Biopython code that builds the backbone (N, CA, C, O; Angstrom):
import numpy as np
from Bio.PDB.StructureBuilder import StructureBuilder

atoms = [
    (1, "MET", "N", (0.819, -1.178, 0.000)),
    (1, "MET", "CA", (0.000, 0.000, 0.000)),
    (1, "MET", "C", (0.873, 1.255, 0.000)),
    (1, "MET", "O", (0.606, 2.203, -0.739)),
    (2, "ALA", "N", (1.925, 1.256, 0.839)),
    (2, "ALA", "CA", (2.811, 2.417, 0.901)),
    (2, "ALA", "C", (3.516, 2.624, -0.430)),
    (2, "ALA", "O", (3.720, 3.760, -0.859)),
    (3, "GLY", "N", (3.889, 1.525, -1.086)),
    (3, "GLY", "CA", (4.544, 1.637, -2.387)),
    (3, "GLY", "C", (3.632, 2.250, -3.431)),
    (3, "GLY", "O", (4.065, 3.072, -4.239)),
    (4, "GLY", "N", (2.370, 1.850, -3.415)),
    (4, "GLY", "CA", (1.410, 2.416, -4.359)),
    (4, "GLY", "C", (1.165, 3.885, -4.104)),
    (4, "GLY", "O", (1.044, 4.669, -5.044)),
    (5, "LEU", "N", (1.090, 4.266, -2.836)),
    (5, "LEU", "CA", (0.889, 5.677, -2.495)),
    (5, "LEU", "C", (2.107, 6.496, -2.894)),
    (5, "LEU", "O", (1.964, 7.597, -3.424)),
    (6, "SER", "N", (3.307, 5.970, -2.646)),
    (6, "SER", "CA", (4.499, 6.726, -3.022)),
    (6, "SER", "C", (4.591, 6.867, -4.537)),
    (6, "SER", "O", (5.026, 7.908, -5.027)),
    (7, "GLN", "N", (4.192, 5.843, -5.287)),
    (7, "GLN", "CA", (4.173, 5.953, -6.752)),
    (7, "GLN", "C", (3.178, 7.021, -7.189)),
    (7, "GLN", "O", (3.469, 7.806, -8.092)),
    (8, "ALA", "N", (2.008, 7.056, -6.556)),
    (8, "ALA", "CA", (1.001, 8.066, -6.895)),
    (8, "ALA", "C", (1.526, 9.462, -6.592)),
    (8, "ALA", "O", (1.294, 10.391, -7.365)),
    (9, "LEU", "N", (2.235, 9.620, -5.470)),
    (9, "LEU", "CA", (2.788, 10.927, -5.111)),
    (9, "LEU", "C", (3.825, 11.379, -6.125)),
    (9, "LEU", "O", (3.811, 12.528, -6.567)),
    (10, "LEU", "N", (4.720, 10.477, -6.491)),
    (10, "LEU", "CA", (5.789, 10.849, -7.415)),
    (10, "LEU", "C", (5.275, 11.115, -8.822)),
    (10, "LEU", "O", (5.850, 11.927, -9.546)),
    (11, "GLN", "N", (4.210, 10.449, -9.212)),
    (11, "GLN", "CA", (3.660, 10.631, -10.552)),
    (11, "GLN", "C", (2.606, 11.721, -10.616)),
    (11, "GLN", "O", (2.102, 12.031, -11.696)),
    (12, "GLY", "N", (2.261, 12.315, -9.463)),
    (12, "GLY", "CA", (1.290, 13.404, -9.443)),
    (12, "GLY", "C", (-0.145, 12.948, -9.627)),
    (12, "GLY", "O", (-0.992, 13.738, -10.044)),
    (13, "LYS", "N", (-0.435, 11.696, -9.326)),
    (13, "LYS", "CA", (-1.799, 11.186, -9.465)),
    (13, "LYS", "C", (-2.656, 11.616, -8.278)),
    (13, "LYS", "O", (-2.148, 12.171, -7.304)),
    (14, "ALA", "N", (-3.929, 11.361, -8.366)),
    (14, "ALA", "CA", (-4.861, 11.710, -7.287)),
    (14, "ALA", "C", (-4.507, 10.933, -6.020)),
    (14, "ALA", "O", (-4.063, 9.786, -6.082)),
    (15, "VAL", "N", (-4.710, 11.572, -4.880)),
    (15, "VAL", "CA", (-4.423, 10.945, -3.599)),
    (15, "VAL", "C", (-5.735, 10.666, -2.877)),
    (15, "VAL", "O", (-6.752, 11.283, -3.192)),
    (16, "PRO", "N", (-5.730, 9.752, -1.917)),
    (16, "PRO", "CA", (-6.971, 9.383, -1.231)),
    (16, "PRO", "C", (-7.563, 10.537, -0.417)),
    (16, "PRO", "O", (-6.867, 11.476, -0.031)),
    (17, "VAL", "N", (-8.851, 10.433, -0.174)),
    (17, "VAL", "CA", (-9.580, 11.425, 0.613)),
    (17, "VAL", "C", (-9.374, 11.110, 2.096)),
    (17, "VAL", "O", (-9.272, 9.944, 2.479)),
    (18, "CYS", "N", (-9.314, 12.146, 2.922)),
    (18, "CYS", "CA", (-9.155, 11.976, 4.367)),
    (18, "CYS", "C", (-10.434, 11.362, 4.947)),
    (18, "CYS", "O", (-11.528, 11.891, 4.752)),
    (19, "GLY", "N", (-10.285, 10.254, 5.654)),
    (19, "GLY", "CA", (-11.436, 9.586, 6.262)),
    (19, "GLY", "C", (-12.087, 10.428, 7.348)),
    (19, "GLY", "O", (-13.312, 10.447, 7.460)),
    (20, "PHE", "N", (-11.286, 11.129, 8.154)),
    (20, "PHE", "CA", (-11.824, 11.991, 9.208)),
    (20, "PHE", "C", (-12.686, 13.086, 8.602)),
    (20, "PHE", "O", (-13.780, 13.365, 9.092)),
    (21, "GLN", "N", (-12.193, 13.704, 7.538)),
    (21, "GLN", "CA", (-12.959, 14.771, 6.902)),
    (21, "GLN", "C", (-14.206, 14.223, 6.226)),
    (21, "GLN", "O", (-15.246, 14.881, 6.223)),
    (22, "ALA", "N", (-14.118, 13.034, 5.657)),
    (22, "ALA", "CA", (-15.288, 12.438, 5.019)),
    (22, "ALA", "C", (-16.389, 12.152, 6.044)),
    (22, "ALA", "O", (-17.573, 12.292, 5.739)),
    (23, "LEU", "N", (-15.999, 11.752, 7.258)),
    (23, "LEU", "CA", (-16.982, 11.438, 8.297)),
    (23, "LEU", "C", (-17.534, 12.679, 9.003)),
    (23, "LEU", "O", (-18.730, 12.754, 9.283)),
    (24, "THR", "N", (-16.665, 13.651, 9.291)),
    (24, "THR", "CA", (-17.077, 14.788, 10.118)),
    (24, "THR", "C", (-17.334, 16.071, 9.338)),
    (24, "THR", "O", (-18.041, 16.958, 9.816)),
    (25, "GLY", "N", (-16.770, 16.173, 8.150)),
    (25, "GLY", "CA", (-16.880, 17.412, 7.388)),
    (25, "GLY", "C", (-15.837, 18.439, 7.779)),
    (25, "GLY", "O", (-15.772, 19.515, 7.184)),
    (26, "CYS", "N", (-15.018, 18.120, 8.774)),
    (26, "CYS", "CA", (-13.947, 19.010, 9.234)),
    (26, "CYS", "C", (-12.595, 18.397, 8.876)),
    (26, "CYS", "O", (-12.437, 17.177, 8.919)),
    (27, "PRO", "N", (-11.636, 19.221, 8.530)),
    (27, "PRO", "CA", (-10.307, 18.675, 8.240)),
    (27, "PRO", "C", (-9.622, 18.206, 9.514)),
    (27, "PRO", "O", (-9.789, 18.810, 10.574)),
    (28, "CYS", "N", (-8.860, 17.141, 9.412)),
    (28, "CYS", "CA", (-8.067, 16.682, 10.557)),
    (28, "CYS", "C", (-6.781, 17.509, 10.603)),
    (28, "CYS", "O", (-6.491, 18.232, 9.650)),
    (29, "PRO", "N", (-6.010, 17.424, 11.678)),
    (29, "PRO", "CA", (-4.777, 18.208, 11.749)),
    (29, "PRO", "C", (-3.779, 17.886, 10.640)),
    (29, "PRO", "O", (-2.940, 18.721, 10.305)),
    (30, "LEU", "N", (-3.861, 16.695, 10.073)),
    (30, "LEU", "CA", (-2.932, 16.312, 9.009)),
    (30, "LEU", "C", (-3.510, 16.488, 7.610)),
    (30, "LEU", "O", (-2.829, 16.207, 6.624)),
    (31, "CYS", "N", (-4.763, 16.951, 7.507)),
    (31, "CYS", "CA", (-5.360, 17.134, 6.183)),
    (31, "CYS", "C", (-4.480, 18.042, 5.340)),
    (31, "CYS", "O", (-4.071, 19.120, 5.772)),
    (32, "GLY", "N", (-4.204, 17.591, 4.157)),
    (32, "GLY", "CA", (-3.332, 18.329, 3.256)),
    (32, "GLY", "C", (-1.898, 17.843, 3.308)),
    (32, "GLY", "O", (-1.079, 18.240, 2.480)),
    (33, "GLY", "N", (-1.580, 16.981, 4.277)),
    (33, "GLY", "CA", (-0.213, 16.490, 4.417)),
    (33, "GLY", "C", (0.252, 15.676, 3.222)),
    (33, "GLY", "O", (1.400, 15.802, 2.794)),
    (34, "THR", "N", (-0.617, 14.852, 2.685)),
    (34, "THR", "CA", (-0.249, 14.058, 1.514)),
    (34, "THR", "C", (-0.039, 14.954, 0.314)),
    (34, "THR", "O", (0.899, 14.752, -0.458)),
    (35, "HIS", "N", (-0.907, 15.949, 0.148)),
    (35, "HIS", "CA", (-0.737, 16.905, -0.951)),
    (35, "HIS", "C", (0.539, 17.725, -0.746)),
    (35, "HIS", "O", (1.213, 18.073, -1.716)),
    (36, "LEU", "N", (0.873, 18.033, 0.505)),
    (36, "LEU", "CA", (2.104, 18.753, 0.812)),
    (36, "LEU", "C", (3.316, 17.947, 0.353)),
    (36, "LEU", "O", (4.207, 18.478, -0.311)),
    (37, "VAL", "N", (3.346, 16.665, 0.709)),
    (37, "VAL", "CA", (4.470, 15.810, 0.315)),
    (37, "VAL", "C", (4.517, 15.666, -1.204)),
    (37, "VAL", "O", (5.594, 15.666, -1.800)),
    (38, "GLN", "N", (3.352, 15.544, -1.823)),
    (38, "GLN", "CA", (3.309, 15.441, -3.277)),
    (38, "GLN", "C", (3.885, 16.702, -3.913)),
    (38, "GLN", "O", (4.646, 16.607, -4.876)),
    (39, "ALA", "N", (3.541, 17.867, -3.401)),
    (39, "ALA", "CA", (4.069, 19.123, -3.938)),
    (39, "ALA", "C", (5.572, 19.224, -3.702)),
    (39, "ALA", "O", (6.301, 19.708, -4.567)),
    (40, "LEU", "N", (6.042, 18.775, -2.543)),
    (40, "LEU", "CA", (7.475, 18.830, -2.262)),
    (40, "LEU", "C", (8.273, 17.891, -3.155)),
    (40, "LEU", "O", (9.418, 18.190, -3.496)),
    (41, "THR", "N", (7.684, 16.750, -3.543)),
    (41, "THR", "CA", (8.392, 15.849, -4.459)),
    (41, "THR", "C", (8.567, 16.478, -5.835)),
    (41, "THR", "O", (9.421, 16.058, -6.615)),
    (42, "GLN", "N", (7.750, 17.487, -6.124)),
    (42, "GLN", "CA", (7.847, 18.196, -7.406)),
    (42, "GLN", "C", (8.480, 19.578, -7.226)),
    (42, "GLN", "O", (8.476, 20.384, -8.156)),
    (43, "TRP", "N", (9.024, 19.857, -6.037)),
    (43, "TRP", "CA", (9.673, 21.132, -5.703)),
    (43, "TRP", "C", (8.741, 22.315, -5.884)),
    (43, "TRP", "O", (9.187, 23.407, -6.236)),
    (44, "ASP", "N", (7.459, 22.114, -5.648)),
    (44, "ASP", "CA", (6.469, 23.186, -5.763)),
    (44, "ASP", "C", (6.164, 23.704, -4.360)),
    (44, "ASP", "O", (5.232, 23.238, -3.705)),
    (45, "TRP", "N", (6.957, 24.669, -3.907)),
    (45, "TRP", "CA", (6.859, 25.180, -2.544)),
    (45, "TRP", "C", (5.553, 25.925, -2.314)),
    (45, "TRP", "O", (4.981, 25.847, -1.227)),
    (46, "ALA", "N", (5.077, 26.644, -3.317)),
    (46, "ALA", "CA", (3.820, 27.389, -3.157)),
    (46, "ALA", "C", (2.645, 26.430, -2.952)),
    (46, "ALA", "O", (1.790, 26.666, -2.098)),
    (47, "ALA", "N", (2.606, 25.362, -3.725)),
    (47, "ALA", "CA", (1.528, 24.384, -3.575)),
    (47, "ALA", "C", (1.654, 23.653, -2.244)),
    (47, "ALA", "O", (0.644, 23.308, -1.631)),
    (48, "ALA", "N", (2.876, 23.416, -1.792)),
    (48, "ALA", "CA", (3.069, 22.758, -0.492)),
    (48, "ALA", "C", (2.545, 23.649, 0.626)),
    (48, "ALA", "O", (1.887, 23.165, 1.547)),
    (49, "TRP", "N", (2.831, 24.945, 0.553)),
    (49, "TRP", "CA", (2.343, 25.873, 1.575)),
    (49, "TRP", "C", (0.828, 25.955, 1.546)),
    (49, "TRP", "O", (0.185, 26.005, 2.595)),
    (50, "GLN", "N", (0.260, 25.970, 0.359)),
    (50, "GLN", "CA", (-1.194, 26.052, 0.233)),
    (50, "GLN", "C", (-1.864, 24.776, 0.736)),
    (50, "GLN", "O", (-2.952, 24.836, 1.308)),
    (51, "ALA", "N", (-1.239, 23.641, 0.535)),
    (51, "ALA", "CA", (-1.832, 22.366, 0.945)),
    (51, "ALA", "C", (-1.891, 22.228, 2.462)),
    (51, "ALA", "O", (-2.888, 21.743, 2.996)),
    (52, "GLN", "N", (-0.845, 22.644, 3.159)),
    (52, "GLN", "CA", (-0.806, 22.462, 4.617)),
    (52, "GLN", "C", (0.213, 23.441, 5.207)),
    (52, "GLN", "O", (1.349, 23.062, 5.491)),
    (53, "PRO", "N", (-0.199, 24.709, 5.391)),
    (53, "PRO", "CA", (0.750, 25.706, 5.893)),
    (53, "PRO", "C", (1.208, 25.459, 7.322)),
    (53, "PRO", "O", (2.266, 25.955, 7.709)),
    (54, "GLY", "N", (0.468, 24.726, 8.103)),
    (54, "GLY", "CA", (0.878, 24.453, 9.471)),
    (54, "GLY", "C", (1.916, 23.353, 9.577)),
    (54, "GLY", "O", (2.753, 23.379, 10.479)),
    (55, "LEU", "N", (1.876, 22.397, 8.682)),
    (55, "LEU", "CA", (2.776, 21.254, 8.753)),
    (55, "LEU", "C", (4.101, 21.499, 8.040)),
    (55, "LEU", "O", (5.110, 20.888, 8.393)),
    (56, "LEU", "N", (4.116, 22.373, 7.055)),
    (56, "LEU", "CA", (5.340, 22.611, 6.289)),
    (56, "LEU", "C", (6.496, 23.074, 7.170)),
    (56, "LEU", "O", (7.580, 22.499, 7.066)),
    (57, "PRO", "N", (6.331, 24.087, 8.039)),
    (57, "PRO", "CA", (7.464, 24.472, 8.894)),
    (57, "PRO", "C", (7.898, 23.360, 9.842)),
    (57, "PRO", "O", (9.083, 23.236, 10.151)),
    (58, "LEU", "N", (6.953, 22.556, 10.301)),
    (58, "LEU", "CA", (7.292, 21.451, 11.188)),
    (58, "LEU", "C", (8.147, 20.415, 10.461)),
    (58, "LEU", "O", (9.132, 19.929, 11.017)),
    (59, "LEU", "N", (7.788, 20.076, 9.244)),
    (59, "LEU", "CA", (8.572, 19.116, 8.463)),
    (59, "LEU", "C", (9.954, 19.663, 8.126)),
    (59, "LEU", "O", (10.951, 18.950, 8.240)),
    (60, "LEU", "N", (10.015, 20.920, 7.715)),
    (60, "LEU", "CA", (11.308, 21.515, 7.379)),
    (60, "LEU", "C", (12.195, 21.615, 8.617)),
    (60, "LEU", "O", (13.397, 21.360, 8.546)),
    (61, "GLY", "N", (11.603, 21.985, 9.744)),
    (61, "GLY", "CA", (12.375, 22.048, 10.980)),
    (61, "GLY", "C", (12.903, 20.694, 11.395)),
    (61, "GLY", "O", (14.048, 20.582, 11.833)),
    (62, "ALA", "N", (12.091, 19.668, 11.264)),
    (62, "ALA", "CA", (12.532, 18.314, 11.605)),
    (62, "ALA", "C", (13.669, 17.871, 10.691)),
    (62, "ALA", "O", (14.618, 17.230, 11.143)),
    (63, "TRP", "N", (13.577, 18.208, 9.423)),
    (63, "TRP", "CA", (14.624, 17.857, 8.464)),
    (63, "TRP", "C", (15.937, 18.559, 8.819)),
    (63, "TRP", "O", (17.001, 17.940, 8.811)),
    (64, "LEU", "N", (15.852, 19.864, 9.133)),
    (64, "LEU", "CA", (17.043, 20.609, 9.523)),
    (64, "LEU", "C", (17.619, 20.090, 10.836)),
    (64, "LEU", "O", (18.836, 19.976, 10.978)),
    (65, "LEU", "N", (16.758, 19.777, 11.788)),
    (65, "LEU", "CA", (17.214, 19.266, 13.076)),
    (65, "LEU", "C", (17.928, 17.930, 12.918)),
    (65, "LEU", "O", (18.972, 17.710, 13.532)),
    (66, "LEU", "N", (17.383, 17.048, 12.112)),
    (66, "LEU", "CA", (18.038, 15.754, 11.891)),
    (66, "LEU", "C", (19.401, 15.936, 11.243)),
    (66, "LEU", "O", (20.358, 15.247, 11.597)),
    (67, "GLY", "N", (19.491, 16.861, 10.297)),
    (67, "GLY", "CA", (20.780, 17.140, 9.668)),
    (67, "GLY", "C", (21.778, 17.703, 10.656)),
    (67, "GLY", "O", (22.937, 17.289, 10.676)),
    (68, "TRP", "N", (21.335, 18.652, 11.483)),
    (68, "TRP", "CA", (22.223, 19.247, 12.463)),
    (68, "TRP", "C", (22.678, 18.222, 13.494)),
    (68, "TRP", "O", (23.854, 18.186, 13.858)),
    (69, "ARG", "N", (21.757, 17.392, 13.964)),
    (69, "ARG", "CA", (22.104, 16.392, 14.971)),
    (69, "ARG", "C", (23.073, 15.351, 14.423)),
    (69, "ARG", "O", (23.825, 14.747, 15.187)),
    (70, "SER", "N", (23.064, 15.135, 13.123)),
    (70, "SER", "CA", (23.978, 14.143, 12.557)),
    (70, "SER", "C", (25.417, 14.655, 12.501)),
    (70, "SER", "O", (26.348, 13.851, 12.445)),
    (71, "VAL", "N", (25.619, 15.967, 12.514)),
    (71, "VAL", "CA", (26.979, 16.512, 12.445)),
    (71, "VAL", "C", (27.441, 17.149, 13.757)),
    (71, "VAL", "O", (28.636, 17.395, 13.924)),
    (72, "ALA", "N", (26.533, 17.421, 14.684)),
    (72, "ALA", "CA", (26.894, 18.094, 15.934)),
    (72, "ALA", "C", (27.524, 17.121, 16.923)),
    (72, "ALA", "O", (27.219, 15.929, 16.930)),
    (73, "SER", "N", (28.394, 17.650, 17.742)),
    (73, "SER", "CA", (29.013, 16.837, 18.786)),
    (73, "SER", "C", (27.992, 16.579, 19.898)),
    (73, "SER", "O", (27.021, 17.325, 20.027)),
    (74, "PRO", "N", (28.201, 15.539, 20.695)),
    (74, "PRO", "CA", (27.281, 15.285, 21.809)),
    (74, "PRO", "C", (27.177, 16.471, 22.779)),
    (74, "PRO", "O", (26.100, 16.746, 23.308)),
    (75, "ALA", "N", (28.284, 17.165, 23.010)),
    (75, "ALA", "CA", (28.248, 18.316, 23.913)),
    (75, "ALA", "C", (27.385, 19.430, 23.326)),
    (75, "ALA", "O", (26.609, 20.061, 24.043)),
    (76, "ALA", "N", (27.519, 19.668, 22.031)),
    (76, "ALA", "CA", (26.709, 20.714, 21.373)),
    (76, "ALA", "C", (25.232, 20.335, 21.386)),
    (76, "ALA", "O", (24.371, 21.184, 21.612)),
    (77, "ARG", "N", (24.944, 19.062, 21.143)),
    (77, "ARG", "CA", (23.542, 18.628, 21.166)),
    (77, "ARG", "C", (22.938, 18.829, 22.545)),
    (77, "ARG", "O", (21.788, 19.250, 22.664)),
    (78, "GLN", "N", (23.703, 18.532, 23.589)),
    (78, "GLN", "CA", (23.189, 18.699, 24.944)),
    (78, "GLN", "C", (23.015, 20.180, 25.277)),
    (78, "GLN", "O", (22.051, 20.556, 25.945)),
    (79, "ARG", "N", (23.935, 21.015, 24.820)),
    (79, "ARG", "CA", (23.859, 22.445, 25.095)),
    (79, "ARG", "C", (22.643, 23.071, 24.411)),
    (79, "ARG", "O", (22.027, 23.982, 24.964)),
    (80, "TRP", "N", (22.295, 22.599, 23.229)),
    (80, "TRP", "CA", (21.186, 23.172, 22.460)),
    (80, "TRP", "C", (19.854, 22.474, 22.717)),
    (80, "TRP", "O", (18.835, 22.890, 22.166)),
    (81, "ALA", "N", (19.833, 21.428, 23.535)),
    (81, "ALA", "CA", (18.611, 20.654, 23.774)),
    (81, "ALA", "C", (17.448, 21.506, 24.284)),
    (81, "ALA", "O", (16.329, 21.326, 23.804)),
    (82, "PRO", "N", (17.656, 22.429, 25.238)),
    (82, "PRO", "CA", (16.513, 23.245, 25.683)),
    (82, "PRO", "C", (15.919, 24.093, 24.557)),
    (82, "PRO", "O", (14.699, 24.228, 24.460)),
    (83, "LEU", "N", (16.766, 24.657, 23.716)),
    (83, "LEU", "CA", (16.268, 25.449, 22.584)),
    (83, "LEU", "C", (15.523, 24.558, 21.601)),
    (83, "LEU", "O", (14.492, 24.959, 21.061)),
    (84, "GLU", "N", (16.031, 23.357, 21.364)),
    (84, "GLU", "CA", (15.354, 22.426, 20.462)),
    (84, "GLU", "C", (13.947, 22.118, 20.957)),
    (84, "GLU", "O", (12.997, 22.094, 20.174)),
    (85, "ARG", "N", (13.818, 21.882, 22.263)),
    (85, "ARG", "CA", (12.488, 21.593, 22.821)),
    (85, "ARG", "C", (11.545, 22.776, 22.639)),
    (85, "ARG", "O", (10.387, 22.598, 22.264)),
    (86, "ARG", "N", (12.041, 23.987, 22.905)),
    (86, "ARG", "CA", (11.194, 25.175, 22.731)),
    (86, "ARG", "C", (10.776, 25.354, 21.273)),
    (86, "ARG", "O", (9.623, 25.671, 20.982)),
    (87, "LEU", "N", (11.720, 25.148, 20.369)),
    (87, "LEU", "CA", (11.385, 25.265, 18.947)),
    (87, "LEU", "C", (10.390, 24.200, 18.523)),
    (87, "LEU", "O", (9.462, 24.482, 17.765)),
    (88, "PHE", "N", (10.575, 22.982, 19.004)),
    (88, "PHE", "CA", (9.655, 21.901, 18.667)),
    (88, "PHE", "C", (8.247, 22.233, 19.130)),
    (88, "PHE", "O", (7.296, 22.132, 18.355)),
    (89, "TRP", "N", (8.108, 22.633, 20.403)),
    (89, "TRP", "CA", (6.776, 22.910, 20.923)),
    (89, "TRP", "C", (6.173, 24.153, 20.281)),
    (89, "TRP", "O", (4.956, 24.228, 20.118)),
    (90, "SER", "N", (6.991, 25.120, 19.918)),
    (90, "SER", "CA", (6.480, 26.292, 19.191)),
    (90, "SER", "C", (5.917, 25.877, 17.838)),
    (90, "SER", "O", (4.863, 26.356, 17.420)),
    (91, "ALA", "N", (6.633, 24.976, 17.153)),
    (91, "ALA", "CA", (6.161, 24.503, 15.854)),
    (91, "ALA", "C", (4.868, 23.706, 15.999)),
    (91, "ALA", "O", (3.968, 23.837, 15.170)),
    (92, "VAL", "N", (4.766, 22.892, 17.031)),
    (92, "VAL", "CA", (3.543, 22.112, 17.261)),
    (92, "VAL", "C", (2.371, 23.041, 17.554)),
    (92, "VAL", "O", (1.273, 22.834, 17.038)),
    (93, "VAL", "N", (2.595, 24.065, 18.379)),
    (93, "VAL", "CA", (1.530, 25.024, 18.682)),
    (93, "VAL", "C", (1.100, 25.761, 17.420)),
    (93, "VAL", "O", (-0.092, 25.974, 17.200)),
    (94, "PHE", "N", (2.072, 26.155, 16.584)),
    (94, "PHE", "CA", (1.745, 26.810, 15.315)),
    (94, "PHE", "C", (0.905, 25.891, 14.439)),
    (94, "PHE", "O", (-0.101, 26.318, 13.873)),
    (95, "TRP", "N", (1.317, 24.629, 14.328)),
    (95, "TRP", "CA", (0.614, 23.657, 13.493)),
    (95, "TRP", "C", (-0.813, 23.443, 13.977)),
    (95, "TRP", "O", (-1.751, 23.480, 13.181)),
    (96, "LEU", "N", (-0.985, 23.221, 15.278)),
    (96, "LEU", "CA", (-2.334, 22.999, 15.806)),
    (96, "LEU", "C", (-3.159, 24.287, 15.771)),
    (96, "LEU", "O", (-4.376, 24.234, 15.591)),
    (97, "GLY", "N", (-2.513, 25.434, 15.941)),
    (97, "GLY", "CA", (-3.224, 26.704, 15.810)),
    (97, "GLY", "C", (-3.735, 26.927, 14.401)),
    (97, "GLY", "O", (-4.844, 27.422, 14.200)),
    (98, "GLU", "N", (-2.920, 26.560, 13.435)),
    (98, "GLU", "CA", (-3.345, 26.681, 12.037)),
    (98, "GLU", "C", (-4.518, 25.755, 11.766)),
    (98, "GLU", "O", (-5.444, 26.120, 11.042)),
    (99, "TRP", "N", (-4.485, 24.555, 12.344)),
    (99, "TRP", "CA", (-5.600, 23.616, 12.174)),
    (99, "TRP", "C", (-6.867, 24.192, 12.812)),
    (99, "TRP", "O", (-7.940, 24.144, 12.211)),
    (100, "ALA", "N", (-6.747, 24.732, 14.022)),
    (100, "ALA", "CA", (-7.906, 25.336, 14.684)),
    (100, "ALA", "C", (-8.453, 26.496, 13.866)),
    (100, "ALA", "O", (-9.665, 26.704, 13.814)),
    (101, "TRP", "N", (-7.570, 27.248, 13.232)),
    (101, "TRP", "CA", (-7.995, 28.358, 12.363)),
    (101, "TRP", "C", (-8.817, 27.827, 11.191)),
    (101, "TRP", "O", (-9.859, 28.387, 10.851)),
    (102, "ARG", "N", (-8.333, 26.726, 10.566)),
    (102, "ARG", "CA", (-9.077, 26.143, 9.435)),
    (102, "ARG", "C", (-10.432, 25.623, 9.876)),
    (102, "ARG", "O", (-11.429, 25.836, 9.186)),
    (103, "VAL", "N", (-10.484, 24.945, 11.015)),
    (103, "VAL", "CA", (-11.756, 24.425, 11.521)),
    (103, "VAL", "C", (-12.679, 25.579, 11.877)),
    (103, "VAL", "O", (-13.871, 25.532, 11.574)),
    (104, "GLY", "N", (-12.143, 26.618, 12.519)),
    (104, "GLY", "CA", (-12.944, 27.792, 12.873)),
    (104, "GLY", "C", (-13.473, 28.518, 11.669)),
    (104, "GLY", "O", (-14.565, 29.084, 11.715)),
    (105, "ALA", "N", (-12.711, 28.514, 10.576)),
    (105, "ALA", "CA", (-13.157, 29.169, 9.359)),
    (105, "ALA", "C", (-14.365, 28.459, 8.744)),
    (105, "ALA", "O", (-15.134, 29.061, 7.995)),
    (106, "LEU", "N", (-14.523, 27.168, 9.070)),
    (106, "LEU", "CA", (-15.677, 26.423, 8.568)),
    (106, "LEU", "C", (-16.960, 26.806, 9.306)),
    (106, "LEU", "O", (-18.060, 26.672, 8.771)),
    (107, "GLY", "N", (-16.803, 27.280, 10.531)),
    (107, "GLY", "CA", (-17.966, 27.656, 11.333)),
    (107, "GLY", "C", (-18.389, 26.518, 12.234)),
    (107, "GLY", "O", (-18.052, 25.360, 11.988)),
    (108, "VAL", "N", (-19.120, 26.844, 13.268)),
    (108, "VAL", "CA", (-19.571, 25.857, 14.246)),
    (108, "VAL", "C", (-20.574, 24.895, 13.625)),
    (108, "VAL", "O", (-20.654, 23.742, 14.050)),
    (109, "GLY", "N", (-21.334, 25.331, 12.641)),
    (109, "GLY", "CA", (-22.336, 24.474, 12.007)),
    (109, "GLY", "C", (-21.723, 23.246, 11.370)),
    (109, "GLY", "O", (-22.360, 22.194, 11.318)),
    (110, "ALA", "N", (-20.492, 23.361, 10.882)),
    (110, "ALA", "CA", (-19.837, 22.219, 10.271)),
    (110, "ALA", "C", (-19.538, 21.143, 11.314)),
    (110, "ALA", "O", (-19.565, 19.951, 11.006)),
    (111, "LEU", "N", (-19.254, 21.563, 12.538)),
    (111, "LEU", "CA", (-18.955, 20.597, 13.585)),
    (111, "LEU", "C", (-20.198, 19.875, 14.075)),
    (111, "LEU", "O", (-20.132, 18.702, 14.440)),
    (112, "SER", "N", (-21.327, 20.563, 14.086)),
    (112, "SER", "CA", (-22.544, 19.944, 14.604)),
    (112, "SER", "C", (-23.341, 19.204, 13.528)),
    (112, "SER", "O", (-24.317, 18.516, 13.827)),
    (113, "GLY", "N", (-22.919, 19.350, 12.295)),
    (113, "GLY", "CA", (-23.613, 18.677, 11.212)),
    (113, "GLY", "C", (-24.732, 19.532, 10.626)),
    (113, "GLY", "O", (-25.388, 19.109, 9.674)),
    (114, "ALA", "N", (-24.964, 20.726, 11.174)),
    (114, "ALA", "CA", (-26.010, 21.608, 10.654)),
    (114, "ALA", "C", (-25.516, 22.303, 9.386)),
    (114, "ALA", "O", (-24.322, 22.564, 9.239)),
    (115, "SER", "N", (-26.416, 22.593, 8.498)),
    (115, "SER", "CA", (-26.031, 23.251, 7.246)),
    (115, "SER", "C", (-26.251, 24.733, 7.338)),
    (115, "SER", "O", (-25.984, 25.457, 6.379)),
]
sb = StructureBuilder()
sb.init_structure("model")
sb.init_model(0)
sb.init_chain("A")
sb.init_seg("    ")
for serial, (resi, resn, name, xyz) in enumerate(atoms, 1):
    if name == "N":
        sb.init_residue(resn, " ", resi, " ")
    sb.init_atom(name, np.array(xyz, "f"), 0.0, 1.0, " ", f" {name:<3s}", serial, name[0])
structure = sb.get_structure()
């Protein structure tokens, strides 16, 4: 299944619909993540931002952090650990805040099922 999805992403084919959104009518916190990855595989940064603006900085930060941790000394990693935690939690708050903004933009009626 993962191989088929990765082939679809690389070839720019249609991606599956979010089950949470199909059931509730509201986007889940990861809605747009697959489209984001698909856009990044094609180096389309604007489409990646449009697909999931809350998750893009989190993914880029994780990528940069993994790269930095692979070259940093253990002493440097320990010295920067408190800043890493603050940056991580700031990114998570931004991501969930962006999701809350999207859900709020739909209105309360979308959550209750009212039209």
